C-alpha positions in Angstrom: -38.9 -26.2 48.4 -35.4 -24.8 48.0 -32.7 -26.0 45.6 -29.3 -26.4 47.0 -26.1 -26.6 44.8 -23.3 -28.8 46.0 -20.2 -26.8 47.2 -18.0 -28.3 44.6 -20.2 -27.0 41.8 -20.3 -23.5 43.2 -16.5 -23.5 43.7 -16.0 -24.8 40.1 -18.3 -22.0 38.8 -16.3 -19.3 40.6 -13.0 -20.7 39.3 -14.4 -20.8 35.8 -15.6 -17.2 36.1 -12.2 -16.1 37.4 -10.4 -17.9 34.6 -12.7 -16.3 32.1 -12.3 -12.8 33.5 -8.5 -13.2 33.5 -8.6 -14.4 29.9 -10.7 -11.4 28.8 -8.5 -9.0 30.7 -5.3 -10.4 29.1 -7.0 -10.3 25.7 -8.0 -6.7 26.0 -4.5 -5.8 27.1 -3.1 -7.4 24.0 -5.7 -5.6 21.8 -5.1 -2.2 23.5 -1.3 -2.4 23.1 -0.3 0.2 20.4 1.8 -1.1 17.5 5.3 0.2 17.2 5.1 3.4 15.1 7.6 4.5 12.6 9.7 7.5 13.7 9.6 10.7 11.6 12.6 13.0 12.0 13.6 16.3 10.5 16.4 16.4 8.0 18.4 19.4 6.7 18.3 20.6 3.1 19.9 23.6 1.2 20.0 24.5 -2.5 23.5 25.0 -4.0 22.0 28.1 -5.7 18.6 29.4 -4.7 18.3 31.6 -7.8 19.6 29.5 -10.7 19.4 30.8 -14.2 17.2 29.0 -16.7 19.0 26.2 -18.6 21.6 25.7 -15.8 22.0 23.2 -12.9 21.4 23.5 -9.2 21.9 20.8 -6.5 19.6 19.9 -3.7 22.0 19.2 -0.8 20.4 16.9 1.9 22.0 16.1 5.2 21.2 14.8 8.7 19.6 11.6 7.4 20.6 8.0 8.3 23.6 6.4 6.7 22.7 4.9 3.3 19.1 6.1 3.6 17.0 6.2 0.4 16.5 9.9 -0.5 13.7 11.2 -2.8 13.2 14.8 -3.8 10.3 16.3 -5.7 10.5 19.7 -7.3 7.1 21.3 -7.7 7.2 23.5 -10.8 4.4 25.7 -12.1 3.0 23.0 -14.4 4.9 19.8 -13.6 6.8 17.8 -10.9 10.2 16.4 -11.2 11.4 13.5 -8.9 15.0 12.5 -8.2 16.3 9.6 -6.1 19.6 8.9 -4.5 21.2 7.0 -1.6 22.7 8.9 1.2 26.4 8.5 2.0 27.7 6.8 5.2 27.6 10.3 6.7 23.9 10.8 5.9 24.3 13.2 3.1 23.1 13.3 -0.5 23.3 15.8 -3.4 20.8 15.6 -6.2 21.3 17.6 -9.4 18.4 19.5 -11.1 18.6 20.9 -14.6 16.6 24.2 -14.6 15.3 24.1 -18.2 12.9 26.9 -19.1 11.3 27.1 -15.7 9.2 30.2 -15.2 11.5 33.0 -14.0 10.5 34.4 -10.6 8.1 31.5 -9.9 9.0 29.8 -6.6 9.7 26.1 -7.0 9.1 24.1 -3.8 11.3 21.0 -3.2 10.1 18.3 -0.8 12.6 15.8 0.6 11.8 12.4 2.1 14.5 9.9 3.2 13.8 6.4 4.5 15.8 3.8 6.2 14.1 0.9 8.1 11.3 2.3 10.1 12.7 5.8 10.2 11.6 8.6 7.9 13.2 12.0 7.5 11.4 15.0 6.0 12.4 18.5 5.1 11.9 21.1 2.3 13.4 24.0 0.5 12.8 26.1 -2.5 14.4 28.1 -5.3 13.4 30.8 -7.8 14.6 30.4 -11.4 15.9 33.6 -13.0 15.8 34.6 -16.7 18.7 33.4 -18.8 20.7 36.4 -20.0 
């Protein structure tokens, strides 16, 4: 004895399978789509004086960031870190003043710079070496 399925039921099953497959395919495309990633760009930075004397000032001059970007610098001294914040000008520049207290003479101080505006981040770094006060 053989069981026969009416043509309408077979056609309905095929349409259902096709709809399911299309739905799964569309779902996997949505899952596989990468989210929009934030852009990271390179900025420019230069010290006003790369060999400042102890107990004097030097400026971290940042450029090539977005207009009005939020700028953060961190000076990595031998035993501590000092952070400064500023807002870049409309031309994408900022100058942040560091007072060089009794920093260890001859010990390189790395300065990291991060600027952000919207989904864009700029990163760059520089350094300076304090010299002994005369």
